N, C-alpha and C positions, 0 to 999 in steps of 0.2 A: 881213512880220514871222516870226523863227525861232520856235515855242513850245519851250519848256520842258516833258518831257516826265522826268515823277514815274517813271509803269513804264509798261510799251505792249504788246499784245497784236499780232498780227496786221492788225486789224482796226482798232484804234480803242488810244489815248494817255492820260492824266490830263494833264492839263495844269496848267501853275502859271496862276491867272487874274491876268490882267491887264489895264494901266485900258480897250482897245479893248474889252472885255466888258462895258463899264457900261454902255451905251446898247441891247447884248440883253438885260440880263436886266431896264432899264428897260422896254423894250420886254413882254417878256415874262411879266415879274410882274402883266404888267396887261391883261393877258390873263385872261375870265372863264373860258374853257375851261379853262384852267390852272390857278387860282384855285381851282376847289373841289375838288382834289384836293391844297390846300396851305392844310387847314385852318387851321394857323394867319394866313394869309395873306385870306380869304374875303375882298371883297368891302368892300377897300379898296383908297386909291388912293397910289400908293407914287410918288414925286419920284423926278429923274430925280437931287437931289440928295442922298434919303435913300437912294440904292443905292448915292451915291460915299459918305456919309456911312459904309457896313456896306463896300463896297469895302476902306478904310482900316482897319476892324479890322481885318476879316482876317488885314491883312498882321502886326497886333500882335498876335492871341490864342493863343496856345500851344496854347491847348483845342481851336480848330479848325482842321481841315485841309483844305479844299473845294479839287477839282480842276472844272478846266472839262475832260467827257468831249470832246474831238475825234476826227473821224473821220476816216480817212485817205483812204479814194476818193474822197469830197470836199471834203477839204482846207475843214472848216468844226465850229466848235462847236455844240452838238444840246442838252445839256444840262451838273447842276454834279451833284454825287457828292460828300458833307462825310461827315467822321466831327465831331461838333462833344459836347460837352461833355466830352470826354477829361480821365479822371482818371486822371492814372500813376501814383497812387500803387496804387489797387486795381485796374490794369490790365483798363480798358473804358472803353465807347463808344458813343451813338446816331449811328444810322447815317443817312442823309436823302440822297432823292435828288426833282429834279426836271423830268423831263422837258419839256422849254420849247419845242421842236421839232416842231410837231402830226404832219411829217412822217414824222415821228424814231418817236412810238408804235408798242405795240404790235411792233418789231421786235427784232433779236437783239441791240443791242447796249445795252440796257436790261443784261438776264444775263450779258455779258462786263463790261461795268465794272464790276456790283459785285461779278465776282470778281478782279474787281483794286483793288481798293481796302478786298478781306477781305486779298485777299497784305498787304499796306499793313498794314494793321492789324496783323498779327497774323507777322510772318516783320516790316514793317521798325522797327514801335510796339514791338510784343510786348506788344499788348496778348493779356488773353484769352477777351475777351468783348464786344461789339457785341451793342443792343439798336436795335430800328426801334421804332417807332411806325406806322399805319396808321388809317385808317377804312374800314369795313368791307366799304362800297359798290365796295371797291376791289378787285372780285374779280383782276385784270389781274395785281394789286401780290401781290394773296397767292399766288397759283398761282410766281407766278415765285418770291416770299421762301422758299416752298418746295423747289420745284424747285433750292435753294441751299442742305443743310440752315437754314436756317429755323427752329427749335420753337417754336409755339403756345408762352406764358408767361400769357397775358393779358387779361381785360377786362376793357374797362369801361366799364361798363352806360350809356347815355346822352347819354354828355357830349360831342355836338356836334351840333348843333342848322345844318341851313340843305336850305333849301327847305321849310317847316315841319314839319320834324319831326330828332326822336332817332336818331341815327346814334353804337355802339361804338364806342370808337377798342383797338384788338388790339396787344397787346404780344409781335414775337418774339421770339426772343434766338440767338446760335448762341458755342460753344466754343471754342475754339481745336483743343481735341481731336480736336472737327465734322469743322472745318477742315479739319485733316490730313488723314483718312481721305478 
């Protein structure tokens, strides 16, 4: 089936999620290695029915824009990227990305994907501000976000408990003006 591309670069595309993606999501979201970075789902078992419900919610919720990252040379989906809690009145949203395909972690796809979603946020949706949260131990994420001009905004101390230890949640943000520069 031909994927519907929303935005595209030389190597990747943001494509519309399709029903066929649900089984991939189901497999990936139940992987413990993946879950340690998904603070909202850590140590949960997500059913196939729950993934189907989530997919159906995406179709009708105008405050979410979720895309699959499609790698052109490999012709495969490697992860999801989203704008969530989109507030059109105040022109802001929260950003979320999940690197599901373990072999694709630590590669250039992440940076290119984020640049595409920011282009979509600022030039298609006309948003002014994008926020993101990450857990302090995710240094790879921090390095990528800083490389793409996100700036530190806030820390919620000891906000996440994992492996018998508390971790901080860190908020970063980027504004339209910074992205255009």
